[in-house]
N, C-alpha and C positions, 0 to 999 in steps of 0.2 A: 129686560123691561120692554114692554110694548105700551105705547101711548096712542090714544085715538080719542074719538068722541064726536060730538055734534055741536051745533051752534051755541048751545047754552050750558054744556057741561063736558067734563073730561072723563075718559076711561083710562085706567092704568092697570096693567097686569104686571105684578111685581113679585118676585120671589123674596119674601121678607126673611132676612137672617134672624136667628133666634135671639140675638143680642139687642134687637130693636123691637119696640112694640109698634103695631100698625098706627096707633094714635100718634106716637112721636114722628113717624114717617110722614103722615098726612099733615101734621102741624108744620113740619119743616118744609115740605113741598109747597104748601100754601104761602108760607112766609117768604121763602126765597123766590118763588115765581112772581109773587106780588111786587117784590122789590125790583125784579128784572123788568116786568111789564111797565112799571112806572118810569123806567129809563127810556122807553120808546117814544116819548113825546108828551106834551102838555095835555093832549086829549085823553091820556090814561092816568092823569094825576089822581082821579077819584076812583080808580079801579079797586075793587075788593072782591074776595070770594065770599059766597054765601056762608052762613054759619052751618056747621054740620057737614056730614058726608055719609055716603053709603059704603059699606064694606061687605064684600062677598068672598068667602073662602072657596078655593078651587083645589080639588085633588090633583096630584101629579098626572093621573090618567086623563084628566079633562083639559089640561093646559093647551094642547094643540087645537082642540075644538074652540076654546075661548079666544085664542089668537086669531082664528079665522073669522 
């Protein structure tokens, strides 16, 4: 897994196992990260992720290019 991004969004490169759907993974990532961020202090009590997400499929041959 590779995580990066910019000020207002996150990029995650993830090799998704066949037993999980991308929808389930994004839902869990958003839920668990929101819970964690809210433990960082009162200034984050109203933190929330925007609705929706973008999903891009990458072939095995392109993984190294995407990582860079």
